[in-house]
N, C-alpha and C positions, 0 to 999 in steps of 0.2 A: 586863213583865207588858201584859196587855193592858186595855183600858178596863173591862171587864166585873170583872175580878178585881180592879182598884182601886175599885170602886163596889161590891162585896161586902166587900172590906176596908174600906170606910167604913162599913159600918153597913146593916141593912134599910132598906128606903125605907118611909113609911107609908104603910097600906093603907085605902081606907076606909070606913068600916062598913058593915056588912051593910044595916041601916035606911035604907041611902042620905041620911044626915045628912053636914054637914060633917065633915072628914077630922079625924082626930084630930091634935094637935099633940104633937108628940115632947118627954118631959120633958128636964129637965136632965141627967138619969142617963143618957139614950140620946146627947145630944149630946156627953157628957163622953168615953163608949164610944167614939162615932166619931171623934172627934178623938182619941183613943188609939190606937183602930188605924192611921188613917192617918199618924200619929206612928210607932208600930211601921214601918210598911209604909215607910216615907222612909228612917227610919233604917236597915231591911233592906236598902235597893236603891241608895240613895245613891251608894254605894261603885263597884257596878257600872256605872253610868250616868256618874260624874265618870272610871273608868280608861275607859270607851269615847270620852268625849270628850276626855280628855288624848290618847289614841292616837290621834283624827281629828285632834286639833290638830298633833302631833307630825308624823303624814304629812305634811300641807297644808305646814308650817313647811321640813321637810326637804325636799319638793318642791319650792316655790317657791325655797329657798336652790342647792339642785342646779340649775334652771333660769337663775338668774341665772350662775353660776358658768361651765355649760356657753355659756351666750350671749359671754359676755366669753372665755372660749378662744376659742369661734369666732372672734371678731371679732380679736383679738390673731392668731391664725394665719393671717386673709385679709391683715391688715396686714401681717405678715412676710412674705408670698407677693409683694404687692406691690411692697414693698422689694427684692426680691432677685430678680423676673424682668426687670428691665434688664442685669442682668448676666451674662445667658445667653452660656455660653463666653467670657465674660470679654474682650469685643472691645467697641467703639463700635458698629459695623454692628447687630449682635445686638438694642443695646438700642432702634432703629428698630423692632423688628417690632411691639412692642406702647407705643401712647403713651399718656399719663396719661389722658385721657377716658377710652380703651378698659380701662386697665385698673381706674378708678373703677366704671365700668358691670359692668365681670364681677365685680369685688369684693361690688357692691351685690346680682347675682343668687344669687351661692355663697352669700353669708352668707345672705342670706334665706332660701333653700330648705335651709340645714344650721340654720338655727335654727328653721325651722318644724317639719322632721323634730325635733330634738333636743326642743322644746316638746310634741309630740303623743305620743314616747314617755314622756317623765318625767309628764306630767300623764294620762295615760293609764293607766300604771301605780298613779299616786297614788289614780285614782277607783276601782279596782279594790281596792285595799288598805282603801280608805274600806268600799266595799260590804262585805268579807270581814270588817271589824271589826264589823258590824251582823249578823254572820253571817249574810246571805243566800249564799244556793246560786249560785254563778255558773258551772256548770258549762253550765246551759240557755243562759245569757247567751254562752257565749264560742261554744258549738256554733253558738246564732242568727248569732252573727257571724263565723263561719268560714262560714256557708254564703252567709249574703248577700254577704262578699267573694270566694265564689267565683263566683256571681253577676254579682255587678256585673264581677270580672275577664272573664269571660267574655262578657259584653255590650258592655264597656267596652275590647277589646281593643286596637285603633288609637289610643283614647286612652290607656292605660297604654304602650303601644309609644312614641308622640309624645313624653310626657311626661319617659320614660326616656331617650329619644336627645337632648331638649332640654339636660337634666341634663348629662349624658356631655359633649356638644358644648361648655358653659360650660365644664364641671371641666376639660376636655383641651384649651382656648382653641382650635378650629379654626377659629374665624373670629371676629368683631367688628364692630361697627355703622361703616362708613365702607369696609370692605374691598369687592373687587370678588371675586366667586367664581363657577364654574363649578359649578352642584348637580346637572347630567343633566338634568334634570325644567326646569330657570329657571338662567339668568346673570342678573348684574346688579351693583349696590351693594346692599348690606347697608345698609339703614336703620332695622330692627330687629330684635331677638332675642329671641324668648321661650322658656319651657319647651316650649310644644306649636307654634307657629307661626311661620316666618322671613320677613321682609318683605323683599322684595329691588325695587329700580328698576330697570327694564331700558334698553337703549341706546334705546329711542323713548319714554321716557318712563314705561312703563307700571308698572304695581305687581302681583307677584307675590305670591300667601300661598304657600309653599311648606311643607307638614307636616314635622315634623323625622323622623319617622319613615319617610317617603318616600325622603328622600334616601340614595342609596348609597355615593356616593363625592362630594367635595368638593375643588376646585381653586380654591385662594384665590391669588391673581392679584398681592396685596397684600403678603405679609410678604415679608421677606428682599433680594430684588432680583428686575429683569427684563433678560431678555435680548434687546439690537435687533440684528437681523439682517439686511444687505440683501445680495443677491445683485448681482453686475456683470457685464453680458454683454459680452465684446469679442471684435474679430477675432482668429484664429489667428495672424492674422500680426503682432500687436502684440507690442511689448516689455515684457516681464514686469517687468523692473526697473522700465523707468520707468512703468508702469501703478503699480508697488507705492509708489512715490515720488511720485504723485500723489495718492494715497489717505492717504498717511502726512502729505501735507500737509495734506489737507483735514482730517483727524482732530484734529490741531495745531491749526490754528485754531478748530476748532469747539470744540475744548474749553477752550479762554482764552477765551471770549466768554458772555458772560451771554445768557440766563437757563441754557445750557445747561452751562455750568461745575458750577451745581449739580445738575443732572439726571443728570450722567455722572458717574457711581461707578468708572468705571476708562478707561482709556487706550482709543481706538477702533483697533483691532488688524486689521491685515489676515492672516487666518488661513492664505490659498493659495487654489489652484486647487480648487473643490469636483467641477469634471468638467471635460471635453476632449472636445470635438467635432469635428468634420471643417469645419465652418461657424463655430463660436464656442468660447469660453473663457469658463468662469464663476466668476470670483473673490470670496470671501467675506468681507464685513468685519463685524466683531461688535465690542458694547461693553456692558460691564454700566451700567446706568441704574437710577433711581427705581424702584421698584413701580408700575406702573398706566404709566409713562409711555413705555414702548417704541414703540409707534405712533407720539407725537410725534417721537421721537428717528429714527425711522426715516422719514419723511417729511423732515425737514429735511436726514437726513445723503444720501438722493437726491436732493434738490434742489439741494445744494452738490457732489457728485459728476458729476452732470451737466453745470453751470457750469464746471467744473476740467476736463472732460474736453472740453467745446466750446472752451475756450483753448488745452489744451495737443493739439489735433486727434486728439483718439481716439476713435474713433468706438464708439458703442454699439449692439449687434445684437441679434438676439431675437427673438423672435416667429414664425406662418406666415411663408413667402414671400408676396411679393406677386405675383400672376399680370401676368404680360408683356402688354402694351400692345400689341392689332393694330390695324392699318390698319381705317379705318372703310370698310363694305362699299360696293360702287358700286349705285347703285339701281337702273341699267340692266343690270347683270350676269345678269341671271335675263331679261331680255327678250329674244325671236327678233329675228334681223337682219327688217327689211323684204322684203317680197317681190317681186321683178322682177314677177310678175304683177298687183299692185297699179297698175300705174302705166300705163294706156289704150295709150301711147303708145310704150313700148318694144316692141322686136320679139317678144318672149316673149307679150306679151299679145296682138300683133297677129298671130305664127304660134297662136294658140291659138284666135281667133276663126271661130266656124264660116263654111263658106262660104253664100251667099244661094243656093237653088237657082234654078235659071233657069226663067223664064215660061212656062208651056205656053199657047200659041192654038188656039183651034178654026178 
């Protein structure tokens, strides 16, 4: 009921006297009538307002309880995911895919997103129900919200794409802090994973800010294991059994020394001949190593193979052939031989000397 209706129910207001004198003071009877009308209005409408208040209170209580229950359920779900993620495939090696710190960060991000979405849905629905309790027409409000949502969706399309891509990257655990990844547009070590932007530390120390919506492919170099491969090129006349024995001895010694015994997750194997050419043979050596340590193991393995081959008198060949050395050119080869006419005392020079004409006397 409006304020004007309440005032009318309370009684007529005293009007000034036409003669311009002081306003008339209501009598005791008028005051009793006004009080009676107000009491009647309150008695008539108190049940309606009480019902509306109780309905609003019930909606808020149910929304609050439901929000708490949903948030607890999300927290328990995330904790259960963290407890079971280390037992993927039932192997100890697969448990190294995600460390404790990474699981904690991932659970915090996933839990924050899910709790925020649940709170928005529950409290937004409760707000609409409270407005409906007051008999407010929600059709214009919902229509305006729909138009605004469409406008924001078209205007911030890239932002929405980045956000959704970040959510799915975190849910699917494509990469995490500390991983070395190749995102196509940039590569490096992940230093921060956000819902919109991922920060990478490049090989030269630069920081790349990569929008999640621009990433079309992800190459994670830190999950599972890496493969260290070395190609050894020898002469075609070498004894392959001897070469294989030397490589096996190098791999066995390296796998027993620290810190290589921790970096190597499998034996160093000689896979065999990778190619056979007229002037060389390529033998492939491979090993399964710790993620991100393939380059370090390959360098050490090349070093040891070269020293072992030198000790066993096995020559490593490869690369473009060196040009044959030519003798130094004679600087006087392009010079002509001296002419006999250059010497005035030579017979050739004297024979070519013109004769002196005889003197004529008069």
